[in-house]
N, C-alpha and C positions, 0 to 999 in steps of 0.2 A: 418545461420543468427542469430545474437544475438538480443534479445529483452529484455526489462526491463518491469516488471509488478509492478506497485505501488498499494498497497492495503491499504485502509483506512476505518475506521468506518464511516458509514453514519451519517449525521447530526441528532442530537437528540438521538443517541445511547451513553450511558454513557461510558466514557473512563477512568477507574480507573488507568491504567498505565500512561496515560497522566497527570492525576491529581497528581499522585505521583511525576512525573518529575517536574511539576509546583511548587509543594510544596518544593521539594529539591532545585530547583533553587532559590527560595526565601530564603531558609535557608543558601544558599551560598552567599547571598548578591545581587543577580540579581533581582532588583526591577522592577516593571512595567510589569511583565509577567502575563497577564490576563488569558491566557489559553494555553494549550498544547494538541495537538492531536497526538497520536502515531500511526504509521503504519508500513508497511514492504515493502521492495523492493526485488523482486526476479528476478535474471538474468537468462534467458534461452538461451542456445546455441543450436539452432535447425539445423538439417541437411537440412531442406527445404531452397531452394534458392529464391523461388518466395515470394516476400514481402506480397502479399495479402493472399497467402496460409499459410504462417508462422503466420501472425496475426490471421487468422481464427483458427489455431491450438491453439495458445496461449489463445484466447477467450474461446475455448472449455475447455482447462485446467483450466482456472479461474472458469468457471461455475461448473465444476465437482470436483475440488480439491483445487485450490490455494486460492480461496476466498469463503466466505459464503455470497451469494447474498442477503440473508435476512437482514443482518446487516452491510455488507461491500460493498463498491464500489471499482472499480479498473479502471486503465487506462494503456494502453500498449504503449510503445515507442520503437523505434528502437535504439539499443545501438551503 
C-alpha cells in the first residue's frame, strides 16, 4: 500500500527556509507573497495491504523517525 506523509513545521516555529523562499520570490518579481512555509512529502510503499494497519505503521514511523513531534506536525494520505 502506498501512503504519503506530509510533514510541516508547527505554527509559531520559525521557518528560515520558508523565509528565504519568500524573499527569493520577491526578488524574482513575485509580489504579494506574504509568507511561505516549507515542508516535506515522504512516499511510503508498504507491504501491508490492510489500510488501517498500514496507516498505524506510518504513524509509528512518523513518531519515531520521519517527523520531530516537538516542532513538526504531519498527516498521512493514501497515495
